[in-house]
C-alpha positions as CSV (number, residue, x, y, z in Angstrom):
1,M,112.6,118.0,57.2
2,T,115.8,116.7,55.6
3,H,116.8,113.1,56.0
4,I,120.3,111.7,55.9
5,A,120.7,109.4,52.9
6,D,118.9,106.1,53.6
7,S,121.5,103.4,54.3
8,H,122.6,101.1,57.1
9,D,124.6,104.0,58.5
10,V,121.5,105.5,60.0
11,I,118.8,104.5,62.5
12,E,115.6,105.1,60.7
13,V,112.6,106.1,62.9
14,R,109.2,106.4,61.1
15,G,106.0,107.5,62.7
16,A,106.9,107.5,66.4
17,R,103.9,108.3,68.6
18,E,105.0,107.1,72.0
19,N,103.5,109.4,74.7
20,N,103.4,112.9,73.3
21,L,105.4,112.3,70.1
22,R,103.5,113.6,67.0
23,D,104.2,111.0,64.3
24,V,107.9,111.7,64.4
25,S,110.2,110.5,61.6
26,L,113.9,111.1,61.5
27,D,117.3,109.5,60.6
28,I,120.0,109.3,63.3
29,P,123.6,108.8,62.2
30,K,125.2,105.6,63.5
31,R,128.7,105.6,65.0
32,R,128.2,109.3,65.8
33,L,127.4,111.3,68.9
34,T,123.9,112.6,68.7
35,V,122.5,114.9,71.4
36,F,118.7,115.3,71.9
37,T,117.6,118.7,73.3
38,G,114.4,120.4,74.2
39,V,112.5,121.7,77.2
40,S,111.5,119.3,80.0
41,G,108.6,117.2,78.8
42,S,109.1,117.9,75.1
43,G,109.4,114.2,74.2
44,K,113.2,113.6,74.2
45,S,113.0,110.6,76.6
46,S,109.9,109.2,74.8
47,L,111.9,109.2,71.5
48,V,115.3,108.0,72.9
49,F,114.3,105.7,75.8
50,G,110.7,104.9,75.2
51,T,111.0,104.2,71.4
52,I,114.6,103.5,70.2
53,A,116.1,101.8,73.3
54,A,112.9,100.1,74.3
55,E,112.4,98.5,70.8
56,S,116.1,97.4,70.7
57,Q,115.8,95.7,74.1
58,R,112.4,94.2,73.2
59,M,113.9,92.6,70.0
60,I,116.9,91.2,71.9
61,N,114.4,89.6,74.4
62,E,112.7,88.0,71.4
63,T,115.9,86.1,70.6
64,Y,115.7,84.2,73.8
65,S,113.9,80.9,74.1
66,A,110.2,80.9,74.8
67,F,110.9,79.4,78.2
68,L,113.2,82.3,79.2
69,Q,110.7,84.8,77.7
70,S,108.0,83.4,79.9
71,F,109.9,84.5,82.9
72,M,111.1,87.9,81.5
73,G,107.6,89.1,80.4
74,S,107.0,90.6,77.0
75,P,107.4,94.4,77.0
76,A,104.9,96.1,74.7
77,R,106.1,97.3,71.3
78,P,106.5,101.1,71.2
79,D,103.9,103.1,69.3
80,V,105.9,103.5,66.1
81,D,105.3,102.6,62.4
82,A,108.9,101.4,61.7
83,L,112.4,101.3,63.2
84,H,115.2,100.1,60.9
85,N,119.0,99.4,61.5
86,L,118.8,99.2,65.3
87,S,121.8,97.8,67.1
88,A,121.9,96.4,70.7
89,A,121.1,99.3,73.1
90,I,122.6,99.8,76.5
91,V,120.9,102.4,78.7
92,V,123.3,104.2,81.1
93,D,120.9,105.9,83.4
94,Q,120.9,107.7,86.8
95,E,119.2,104.9,88.7
96,R,121.0,104.3,91.9
97,M,123.0,101.1,92.0
98,G,121.2,98.3,93.9
99,A,120.3,98.7,97.5
100,N,122.5,95.7,98.5
101,A,124.8,96.3,101.5
102,R,127.3,93.8,100.0
103,S,127.8,95.8,96.8
104,T,130.6,98.4,96.8
105,L,132.3,100.5,94.1
106,G,135.0,97.8,94.0
107,T,132.6,94.9,93.4
108,A,130.4,96.9,91.0
109,T,133.3,97.7,88.7
110,D,135.2,94.4,89.2
111,A,138.1,96.5,90.5
112,Y,138.0,94.6,93.8
113,T,138.0,91.3,91.9
114,M,141.2,92.3,90.2
115,L,142.7,93.5,93.5
116,R,141.8,90.1,95.1
117,I,143.7,88.3,92.3
118,I,146.8,90.5,92.9
119,F,146.7,89.8,96.6
120,S,146.2,86.1,96.1
121,R,149.5,86.0,94.1
122,L,151.7,88.5,95.9
123,G,150.2,88.9,99.4
124,E,152.6,87.9,102.3
125,P,151.7,85.7,104.1
126,G,149.3,84.3,101.5
127,A,145.7,83.8,102.7
128,G,144.7,81.5,99.8
129,S,142.9,81.9,96.5
130,A,141.3,85.1,95.3
131,L,138.0,84.0,96.9
132,A,139.8,83.9,100.3
133,Y,140.1,87.7,100.0
134,S,136.4,88.2,99.3
135,F,134.1,89.5,102.1
136,N,131.2,87.9,100.2
137,A,132.8,84.5,100.3
138,E,135.6,82.6,102.2
139,G,137.2,85.8,103.5
140,M,134.2,87.2,105.3
141,C,134.5,88.2,109.0
142,P,132.5,85.5,110.9
143,N,131.2,88.0,113.4
144,C,129.5,90.5,111.0
145,E,129.3,88.0,108.1
146,G,131.1,90.4,105.8
147,L,128.9,93.4,106.3
148,G,131.5,95.4,108.3
149,K,129.0,96.5,110.9
150,V,127.0,94.9,113.7
151,S,123.6,96.0,115.0
152,S,122.2,96.2,118.5
153,L,118.5,96.4,119.2
154,D,116.6,98.4,121.8
155,L,114.4,95.6,123.2
156,D,111.9,98.1,124.5
157,Q,111.1,99.0,120.8
158,L,110.5,95.3,120.1
159,V,108.5,94.2,123.2
160,D,106.0,95.6,125.7
161,R,107.1,93.5,128.7
162,S,103.8,94.3,130.6
163,K,101.8,92.2,128.1
164,S,101.8,88.5,127.2
165,I,102.4,87.4,123.6
166,N,98.7,86.8,123.1
167,E,98.0,90.3,124.3
168,G,100.3,91.9,121.7
169,A,103.6,92.1,123.6
170,I,105.5,92.0,120.2
171,T,105.5,95.6,118.8
172,V,107.6,95.0,115.7
173,P,105.9,96.1,112.4
174,N,104.1,93.3,110.5
175,F,104.0,91.2,113.7
176,S,100.2,91.3,114.3
177,V,98.7,89.2,117.2
178,D,96.7,87.0,114.7
179,G,99.5,86.8,112.2
180,W,101.7,83.8,111.3
181,Y,104.9,85.2,112.9
182,V,103.3,85.7,116.4
183,R,101.5,82.4,116.2
184,G,105.0,80.8,115.8
185,F,106.0,82.3,119.1
186,A,102.7,81.6,120.9
187,E,102.6,77.9,119.8
188,S,106.3,77.1,120.1
189,G,105.8,75.4,123.5
190,L,108.9,77.1,124.8
191,F,107.0,79.5,127.1
192,D,103.5,80.4,128.2
193,P,102.0,82.8,125.6
194,D,99.5,84.1,128.3
195,K,102.2,85.1,130.7
196,P,103.5,88.7,130.7
197,V,107.0,88.8,129.1
198,G,108.3,90.7,132.2
199,D,107.6,87.5,134.2
200,F,109.6,85.2,132.0
201,T,112.5,83.3,133.6
202,A,116.0,84.0,132.3
203,A,115.8,80.8,130.2
204,E,112.4,81.6,128.7
205,L,113.5,85.1,127.9
206,D,116.6,83.7,126.2
207,D,114.5,81.3,124.1
208,F,112.0,84.1,123.2
209,L,114.6,86.6,122.1
210,Y,117.9,84.9,121.1
211,K,117.2,81.2,120.4
212,A,119.1,80.0,117.2
213,P,116.8,78.5,114.5
214,I,115.2,75.1,115.3
215,K,112.5,73.0,113.6
216,I,109.1,73.0,115.4
217,K,105.5,72.1,114.5
218,V,102.7,74.7,114.6
219,N,99.2,73.2,114.1
220,G,100.9,70.1,112.6
221,I,102.9,72.2,110.1
222,N,106.7,72.0,110.1
223,T,108.3,75.4,110.5
224,T,111.4,77.1,111.8
225,Y,111.5,78.8,115.1
226,E,114.0,81.5,115.9
227,G,114.3,84.1,118.7
228,L,112.6,87.5,118.1
229,V,115.9,89.4,117.9
230,V,117.4,86.8,115.5
231,K,114.3,87.1,113.3
232,V,114.2,90.9,113.3
233,Q,117.9,91.1,112.5
234,R,117.5,88.6,109.6
235,M,114.3,90.2,108.2
236,Y,115.1,93.9,108.5
237,L,118.7,94.6,109.4
238,T,120.5,92.8,106.7
239,K,118.7,94.9,104.1
240,E,119.9,98.3,102.9
241,R,117.9,100.9,104.8
242,E,116.7,102.7,101.6
243,S,115.2,99.5,100.1
244,V,112.6,98.9,102.8
245,Q,109.1,100.4,103.2
246,P,108.9,103.7,105.1
247,H,107.3,102.3,108.2
248,I,110.0,99.6,108.4
249,R,112.7,102.2,107.9
250,A,111.2,104.3,110.8
251,F,111.2,101.2,113.0
252,I,114.9,100.5,112.1
253,D,115.8,104.1,112.9
254,R,114.0,103.8,116.2
255,A,115.1,100.4,117.4
256,A,118.5,99.7,115.9
257,T,122.0,101.0,116.5
258,F,124.8,100.2,114.0
259,A,128.5,100.2,114.8
260,A,131.6,99.0,113.1
261,C,132.2,95.4,113.8
262,P,134.7,95.1,116.7
263,D,136.3,92.0,115.3
264,C,137.2,93.3,111.8
265,R,136.9,97.0,112.6
266,G,134.6,97.5,109.7
267,T,136.9,96.0,107.1
268,R,134.4,93.0,106.6
269,L,137.3,90.5,106.5
270,K,138.7,87.7,108.7
271,P,142.1,88.2,110.5
272,A,144.1,85.9,108.2
273,V,143.2,88.1,105.2
274,L,144.0,91.3,107.0
275,E,147.5,90.0,107.9
276,S,148.3,89.4,104.2
277,R,150.1,92.5,102.9
278,I,151.8,93.9,99.7
279,D,154.3,96.7,100.4
280,G,153.0,97.0,103.9
281,R,149.3,97.4,103.0
282,N,146.5,94.8,103.3
283,I,143.6,94.6,100.9
284,A,141.2,96.5,103.2
285,E,143.6,99.4,103.4
286,C,143.9,99.4,99.6
287,S,140.1,99.4,99.3
288,A,139.8,102.4,101.7
289,M,142.4,104.5,99.8
290,Q,141.1,107.2,97.5
291,V,141.0,105.8,94.0
292,S,143.6,108.3,92.7
293,D,146.0,107.2,95.5
294,L,145.4,103.5,94.9
295,A,146.3,104.1,91.2
296,E,149.7,105.5,92.4
297,F,150.2,102.6,94.8
298,L,149.6,100.1,92.0
299,A,152.3,101.8,89.9
300,G,154.8,100.4,92.3
301,I,153.7,96.8,91.7
302,T,155.9,95.5,88.9
303,A,155.8,91.7,89.4
304,P,155.4,90.0,86.0
305,A,153.0,87.4,87.6
306,V,150.3,90.1,87.9
307,G,151.3,92.5,85.1
308,P,148.2,92.1,83.0
309,V,145.8,92.3,86.0
310,V,147.6,95.4,87.4
311,A,147.4,97.0,83.9
312,N,143.6,96.3,83.7
313,L,143.0,97.5,87.2
314,R,145.0,100.7,86.7
315,Q,143.0,101.3,83.5
316,T,139.7,101.1,85.4
317,L,141.0,103.3,88.2
318,D,142.4,105.9,85.7
319,S,139.0,106.0,84.0
320,L,137.3,106.7,87.4
321,V,139.8,109.5,88.0
322,E,139.3,110.8,84.4
323,I,135.5,110.9,84.9
324,G,135.9,112.9,88.1
325,L,135.4,110.1,90.6
326,G,138.9,109.8,91.8
327,Y,137.8,111.0,95.3
328,L,135.8,107.8,95.9
329,S,137.2,104.6,97.4
330,L,136.6,101.0,96.4
331,D,135.0,100.2,99.7
332,R,132.3,102.8,99.2
333,E,128.8,101.2,99.3
334,S,127.1,101.3,95.9
335,A,123.8,102.4,97.5
336,T,125.4,105.6,98.9
337,L,126.4,106.9,95.4
338,S,124.4,109.7,94.0
339,G,122.4,109.2,90.7
340,G,125.1,111.1,88.8
341,E,127.9,109.2,90.4
342,A,126.2,105.9,89.7
343,Q,125.8,106.8,86.0
344,R,129.5,107.6,85.7
345,V,130.5,104.3,87.4
346,K,128.3,102.4,84.9
347,M,130.0,104.4,82.1
348,V,133.5,103.3,83.3
349,R,132.3,99.6,83.1
350,H,131.3,100.1,79.5
351,L,134.5,101.9,78.5
352,G,136.4,98.7,79.3
353,S,134.0,96.6,77.2
354,S,135.2,94.7,74.1
355,L,131.9,95.2,72.4
356,T,131.6,97.6,69.5
357,D,128.8,98.9,67.3
358,I,126.6,99.2,70.4
359,T,124.0,102.0,70.9
360,Y,124.8,103.7,74.2
361,V,121.9,105.8,75.6
362,F,122.7,108.4,78.3
363,D,120.3,110.4,80.4
364,E,121.9,113.8,81.3
365,P,125.4,112.5,82.0
366,T,126.5,115.9,83.3
367,V,124.2,115.8,86.4
368,G,126.3,116.5,89.5
369,L,129.3,117.8,87.5
370,H,131.1,121.1,87.8
371,P,132.0,122.7,84.4
372,H,135.6,121.6,85.1
373,D,134.3,117.9,85.3
374,I,132.0,118.2,82.2
375,Q,135.1,118.6,80.0
376,R,136.3,115.2,81.2
377,M,132.9,113.6,80.8
378,N,132.8,114.9,77.2
379,G,136.1,113.2,76.5
380,L,134.7,109.8,77.7
381,L,131.5,110.2,75.5
382,L,133.8,110.8,72.5
383,R,135.9,107.8,73.4
384,L,132.8,105.6,73.4
385,R,131.9,107.0,70.0
386,D,135.5,106.5,68.6
387,K,135.4,102.8,69.5
388,G,132.7,102.5,66.8
389,N,129.6,102.9,68.9
390,T,126.5,105.0,68.4
391,V,126.1,107.4,71.3
392,L,122.7,109.0,72.0
393,V,122.6,111.6,74.8
394,V,119.6,113.4,76.3
395,E,121.2,116.7,77.6
396,H,120.6,120.3,78.5
397,K,124.1,121.6,79.2
398,P,125.6,123.7,76.4
399,E,129.1,122.3,77.0
400,T,128.0,118.8,76.0
401,I,125.7,120.0,73.2
402,A,128.7,121.7,71.7
403,I,130.6,118.4,71.1
404,A,127.7,116.7,69.2
405,D,128.2,115.4,65.7
406,H,124.4,115.7,65.3
407,V,121.7,117.5,67.2
408,V,117.9,116.7,67.4
409,D,115.9,119.4,69.0
410,I,112.3,118.5,70.1
411,G,109.5,120.8,71.1
412,P,108.5,123.5,70.8
413,G,106.9,123.2,74.3
414,A,106.2,120.4,76.8
415,G,103.5,117.7,76.9
416,P,100.8,118.3,74.3
417,A,102.7,121.4,73.1
418,G,105.8,119.3,72.3
419,G,106.5,116.1,70.5
420,R,107.7,117.6,67.2
421,I,111.1,117.8,65.6
422,Q,112.2,121.5,65.7
423,F,115.7,121.0,64.2
424,E,118.1,118.3,62.9
425,G,121.7,119.1,62.0
426,D,125.1,120.1,63.4
427,V,125.7,122.5,66.3
428,A,126.6,125.5,64.0
429,A,123.3,125.2,62.2
430,L,121.5,124.8,65.6
431,R,122.9,128.1,66.7
432,A,121.6,129.8,63.6
433,S,118.2,128.0,63.6
434,G,116.2,130.4,65.7
435,T,114.7,127.6,67.8
436,L,114.5,128.1,71.6
437,T,117.5,125.8,72.1
438,G,119.5,127.5,69.4
439,R,118.8,131.0,70.8
440,C,119.7,129.9,74.3
441,L,123.1,128.3,73.3
442,G,124.8,131.6,73.2
443,H,123.1,132.8,76.4
444,R,125.3,134.7,78.8
445,V,124.4,136.2,82.2
446,A,125.8,139.3,83.7
447,V,126.8,139.3,87.4
448,K,124.2,141.2,89.4
449,D,124.7,145.0,89.8
450,S,123.6,144.8,93.4
451,V,123.0,142.0,95.8
452,R,120.5,141.7,98.6
453,P,121.8,142.6,102.1
454,H,122.1,139.8,104.7
455,T,119.6,139.7,107.5
456,G,121.7,137.5,109.7
457,Q,123.8,134.4,109.5
458,I,123.9,130.6,110.2
459,P,127.3,129.7,111.6
460,I,128.9,126.4,110.7
461,R,131.8,125.5,113.0
462,N,134.6,123.0,112.7
463,A,132.9,120.7,110.2
464,S,134.9,117.6,109.5
465,T,132.5,115.2,107.8
466,H,134.2,113.0,105.2
467,N,136.9,115.2,103.5
468,L,136.1,118.5,105.2
469,R,139.2,120.1,106.9
470,D,137.8,121.5,110.1
471,V,135.7,124.0,108.1
472,S,134.1,127.0,109.7
473,V,131.9,129.3,107.6
474,D,128.9,131.7,108.0
475,V,125.9,131.1,105.7
476,P,124.0,134.4,105.3
477,T,120.2,134.5,105.8
478,G,117.6,136.4,103.8
479,V,119.5,136.0,100.6
480,L,120.2,133.5,97.8
481,T,123.5,131.6,98.6
482,V,125.0,129.2,96.1
483,V,127.5,126.6,97.2
484,T,129.9,125.5,94.5
485,G,133.0,123.4,93.8
486,V,134.0,120.4,91.7
487,A,132.3,117.0,92.3
488,G,133.8,115.6,95.6
489,S,135.0,118.9,96.9
490,G,132.9,118.7,100.1
491,K,129.7,120.7,99.2
492,S,127.2,118.2,100.3
493,S,129.3,117.1,103.3
494,L,129.3,120.8,104.5
495,I,125.7,121.7,103.9
496,H,123.8,118.4,104.4
497,G,126.1,117.5,107.3
498,S,125.4,120.8,109.1
499,L,122.1,122.4,108.2
500,P,119.2,119.9,108.0
501,Q,119.3,119.2,111.7
502,R,118.5,122.9,112.5
503,A,115.0,124.1,113.1
504,G,113.2,125.7,110.2
505,V,115.4,124.2,107.5
506,I,113.4,122.5,104.7
507,V,115.5,120.1,102.6
508,V,114.2,119.8,99.0
509,D,116.3,117.1,97.5
510,Q,116.1,114.7,94.5
511,S,115.7,111.5,96.5
512,A,112.9,109.1,95.6
513,I,109.5,110.0,97.1
514,R,108.5,107.1,99.3
515,G,105.0,105.8,98.6
516,S,103.1,103.1,96.8
517,R,102.8,102.7,93.1
518,R,99.5,104.5,93.5
519,S,101.1,107.9,94.4
520,N,101.1,110.7,91.8
521,P,101.3,114.5,91.8
522,A,97.6,114.9,92.7
523,T,97.9,112.6,95.8
524,Y,101.3,113.9,96.9
525,T,100.4,117.6,96.8
526,G,97.0,117.1,98.4
527,L,95.4,118.4,95.1
528,L,93.3,115.2,94.9
529,D,91.3,116.3,98.0
530,A,90.2,119.4,96.2
531,V,89.5,117.4,93.0
532,R,87.4,114.8,94.9
533,T,85.4,117.5,96.7
534,A,84.7,119.3,93.4
535,F,83.4,116.1,91.8
536,A,81.3,115.2,94.9
537,K,79.7,118.6,95.0
538,A,78.9,118.6,91.3
539,N,77.3,115.2,91.4
540,G,75.8,115.1,94.9
541,V,77.7,111.9,95.9
542,K,80.4,111.0,98.3
543,A,83.9,112.2,97.7
544,A,85.3,108.8,98.5
545,L,84.0,107.5,95.2
546,F,86.7,109.6,93.4
547,S,89.6,108.0,95.1
548,A,91.4,105.1,93.4
549,N,92.4,104.0,96.9
550,S,88.8,103.9,98.2
551,E,85.3,103.1,97.2
552,G,85.6,104.1,93.5
553,A,88.5,101.8,92.8
554,C,88.2,99.2,90.0
555,P,87.9,95.9,91.9
556,N,90.0,94.0,89.4
557,C,93.2,96.1,89.7
558,K,92.3,97.7,93.1
559,G,92.7,101.1,91.6
560,I,96.2,100.8,90.3
561,G,95.2,100.6,86.6
562,L,97.7,97.7,86.2
563,V,97.6,94.0,87.0
564,Y,100.8,92.6,88.4
565,V,101.9,89.0,87.8
566,D,104.3,87.8,90.5
567,L,107.0,85.6,88.9
568,A,108.5,84.5,92.2
569,M,112.2,84.5,91.7
570,M,112.2,87.2,89.0
571,A,110.8,90.7,88.7
572,G,107.0,90.8,88.3
573,V,105.3,91.8,85.1
574,A,102.6,94.5,84.8
575,G,99.9,94.7,82.3
576,V,97.0,97.2,81.8
577,C,93.9,96.2,83.6
578,E,91.4,94.8,81.1
579,E,88.4,95.7,83.2
580,C,88.9,99.4,83.6
581,E,91.4,99.8,80.7
582,G,93.9,101.4,83.0
583,K,91.5,104.2,84.1
584,R,91.6,102.9,87.7
585,F,87.9,103.5,88.5
586,T,84.7,101.6,88.2
587,A,82.4,102.2,85.2
588,Q,79.8,103.8,87.6
589,V,82.3,106.4,88.9
590,L,83.4,107.2,85.4
591,E,79.8,108.3,84.5
592,Y,80.0,111.2,86.9
593,R,81.2,114.5,85.3
594,L,82.8,117.8,86.3
595,R,82.3,120.3,83.6
596,G,82.1,117.5,81.1
597,R,85.1,115.5,82.2
598,D,85.3,112.3,84.2
599,I,87.8,111.7,87.0
600,S,90.2,109.6,84.8
601,E,90.2,112.4,82.2
602,V,91.0,115.0,84.8
603,L,93.9,112.9,86.2
604,A,95.2,112.6,82.7
605,M,95.4,116.4,82.3
606,P,98.8,118.2,82.4
607,V,99.1,120.8,85.1
608,S,98.9,123.6,82.6
609,E,95.6,122.3,81.2
610,A,94.2,121.7,84.7
611,L,94.9,125.3,85.6
612,E,92.6,126.4,82.8
613,F,90.0,123.8,83.7
614,F,89.7,124.4,87.5
615,T,87.9,127.4,88.9
616,E,88.0,126.1,92.5
617,K,90.3,128.2,94.7
618,A,91.8,125.2,96.6
619,A,92.7,123.3,93.4
620,R,94.1,126.4,91.7
621,A,96.4,127.3,94.6
622,V,98.2,123.9,94.3
623,L,98.2,124.0,90.5
624,E,99.8,127.5,90.4
625,R,102.6,126.3,92.6
626,L,103.2,123.3,90.4
627,N,103.3,125.5,87.3
628,A,105.6,128.0,89.0
629,V,108.2,125.3,89.6
630,G,108.2,124.3,85.9
631,L,106.0,121.2,86.1
632,G,103.2,122.5,83.9
633,Y,103.7,119.5,81.6
634,L,103.3,116.8,84.2
635,T,99.9,115.0,84.3
636,L,98.1,115.0,87.6
637,G,98.0,111.2,87.7
638,Q,101.5,110.3,86.5
639,P,103.0,107.7,88.9
640,L,105.7,109.3,91.1
641,N,108.2,106.4,90.4
642,T,108.4,107.6,86.8
643,L,109.7,111.1,87.7
644,S,113.3,112.1,87.3
645,G,115.3,113.4,90.3
646,G,114.9,117.0,89.2
647,E,111.2,116.6,88.7
648,R,110.9,115.0,92.2
649,Q,112.8,117.9,93.7
650,R,110.6,120.5,92.0
651,L,107.4,118.6,93.1
652,K,108.7,118.7,96.8
653,L,109.4,122.4,96.4
654,A,105.9,123.1,95.2
655,V,104.5,121.4,98.3
656,H,106.8,123.3,100.7
657,M,106.1,126.7,99.1
658,G,102.7,126.7,100.8
659,S,104.3,126.8,104.3
660,G,105.6,129.9,106.2
661,A,109.0,131.5,106.1
662,A,111.9,129.1,106.3
663,T,115.4,128.2,105.1
664,Y,115.2,126.2,101.9
665,L,118.1,123.9,101.0
666,L,118.1,122.7,97.4
667,D,120.6,120.3,95.7
668,E,121.1,120.9,92.0
669,P,117.6,122.2,91.2
670,T,118.6,122.8,87.5
671,S,118.8,119.0,86.9
672,G,116.6,118.2,83.9
673,L,116.0,121.9,83.1
674,H,116.3,123.3,79.6
675,L,118.4,126.5,79.4
676,A,115.2,128.5,78.9
677,D,113.7,127.0,82.1
678,V,116.7,128.0,84.2
679,D,115.5,131.6,84.0
680,Q,112.1,130.6,85.3
681,L,113.8,128.7,88.2
682,L,115.9,131.8,89.1
683,A,112.7,133.9,89.1
684,L,111.2,131.4,91.5
685,L,114.2,131.4,93.8
686,D,114.1,135.2,93.8
687,R,110.4,135.0,94.7
688,L,111.2,132.7,97.7
689,V,113.9,135.1,99.0
690,D,111.8,138.2,98.4
691,T,109.0,136.8,100.5
692,G,111.2,136.4,103.6
693,N,112.9,133.0,103.0
694,T,116.6,132.0,103.0
695,V,117.6,129.9,100.0
696,I,120.8,127.8,99.9
697,V,121.5,126.0,96.6
698,I,124.2,123.5,95.9
699,E,124.7,124.0,92.2
700,H,127.1,123.8,89.2
701,H,125.1,125.8,86.7
702,L,127.0,129.0,85.9
703,A,123.8,131.0,85.4
704,V,122.7,130.2,88.9
705,M,126.2,131.1,90.3
706,A,126.1,134.5,88.5
707,H,122.6,135.2,89.9
708,A,123.6,134.5,93.5
709,D,123.8,137.1,96.3
710,W,126.6,135.2,98.0
711,L,128.9,132.3,96.9
712,I,130.6,129.7,99.0
713,D,133.2,127.8,96.9
714,L,134.8,124.6,98.1
715,G,138.0,122.9,96.8
716,P,140.5,123.5,95.5
717,G,140.0,119.9,94.1
718,A,138.1,116.7,95.0
719,G,138.6,114.2,97.8
720,H,141.6,114.9,100.0
721,D,142.5,117.7,97.5
722,G,139.3,119.4,98.6
723,G,137.5,120.0,101.8
724,N,138.4,123.7,102.2
725,V,136.4,126.8,101.7
726,V,138.5,128.5,99.0
727,F,136.2,131.6,98.6
728,T,133.2,133.4,100.1
729,G,131.7,136.6,98.8
730,T,129.6,138.0,95.9
731,P,129.9,136.6,92.3
732,G,131.4,139.9,91.3
733,E,134.2,139.5,93.9
734,L,134.8,135.9,92.8
735,V,135.3,137.0,89.2
736,A,137.4,140.0,90.1
737,K,139.6,138.6,92.8
738,S,139.7,134.8,92.8
739,D,141.4,132.2,90.6
740,T,139.6,129.0,91.8
741,L,138.3,126.6,89.1
742,T,134.8,128.0,89.6
743,A,136.1,131.6,89.1
744,Q,137.9,130.6,85.9
745,H,134.8,129.0,84.4
746,L,132.4,131.8,85.6
747,R,134.8,134.5,84.1
748,D,134.5,132.7,80.7
749,Y,130.7,132.5,81.0
750,I,129.5,135.9,82.1
751,A,128.9,138.8,79.7
752,I,131.6,141.4,80.2
753,D,130.7,144.9,79.1
């Protein structure tokens, strides 16, 4: 392995062993763009995120006072011999942006703050200072408290009127008869807790349901009493739906109806703010404009008093447009942005930063991007580099690998078969290297000679969700259909807005899998049942012993393997359980063996190894499906909250593949897949179609488009420049007859004889 000359111009990594890394040593050039490649599970993230970024952030934490560090926790040092010449690392990942209903694209980028300053100086009539235009401060609508929506509750979902409070009349989750909440109602003295709620007087019912907070004593303890509806709205309805536990979310869906606030009409702001205008528009109308249109509107504001603020705001908006997010609006709630959109918004924030010589770490920044948009993303990565920063990118797309100054290829395989440096150097040398990545870089796919015949069609009529323009289209059945178009063209609005409600449609998306921190591939797929049965049979004991959620759990960590320390106002800190050493089970359970392995060793196996280990038919059926979707490197006991969006999607697909014929709807299944793995995915999709299923894929990957039986292309652009079906037909017809953005890129990609 060749090393770049030792100096302060390189990040030196020596002896990295985090996760599956095999004593990796390398030099990464600073102030350059380095792309890390390799198959899923090869060790890219372990090197970039788990070693370099983690150690940089740990060392920064150590500069804080001992008092602050006691609250922040002390992350473990990565398993590496030495790291030299690190700079401060900023991780720009695909984690969705906070589940806070008060956070919008405008507040997350400070664009709304700048807009408030402009309105506070130029708005006619003036409404006051910049804070007076904030829906999170002085400007909030008093009726909805700045949320823009009000909720109404179905009382029959909260109360069984035939029962008294002591008999369990309150049916809200977490309100048990012997719990503190219900005791507060029963001992309030405002009504008889043994009287059926249906017999309450009007005044008693009003006190029970709607009374504003008052101080009372329960068993001599001072507490606050509030009506049941008031309490439920405060506890459950002010939170973003996706942030609450599944049973609470189901209750909200069942009991609550949300509508735009009638006072502010969803704008979140009080009347005086909405009356303040610039060139005929108020701040809510500006926030609701498409970002690209708002940029044009601001071009007409030339008042010297706001010149610098307008210039800064236009720079932020222009960056959003450049990165392919011009179709969004500033009033878009942050929590509704996709992972890829969230990552690009974070990137815009960093482009405006005055900091230099920072290490920026990106996790697949091309997720959710059409080839047309990837070119713009590449430009922004290069801009970050040219400001004097080190840019490290984990990526699979050849378009982004192509712009790298330096490439590090890790492999050769996944899990135990990976973790080694296969190549270091520039892109030209990678192409000539003979590594799996190098061989795949020049990969081209021919359009199919013949496509499968349709067996029928699913009609979509007059779709007008978001930017769709009264779209009608027929989706063929019995074939592989790929829906394409630039980001924001209307693909998801068309498909997710029309198909999931239909019978027999299975949505296999990348959303988080709801479950506790105990959940892992073995529990989620049902594989653990077969594993427990095999252990029980081999040892002549109960199967429940081999569940970390049941009798066999370590009593100290309750089967989680970690001990959590609650830090009250800050995020908790987790440490490995000292009693079971993270193995999750009691010492007695770990003495039982199946073919020489204990239960913790089996759960630590990758899927591929488990396939060789298990002879039991029930276990093998699940493992074969997991391997078929490209998850052979995942360990059976890996916590689900550590999986990427693409991995979660493939896990869900493996579960659903065991069911009967259906219509499968997949959203970007190539996320996180190496070029070589895309062929395996295409073979899997073919298998699904050939066994009688209909497969509909929203996808940007050109190899998937070329492989389709039928294409539906939306556009021609994004936002209000999109929303139309610009082509339907076979890939061959698209290449031969169309000139859409998709057609242009597919023509460049395919092999033409």
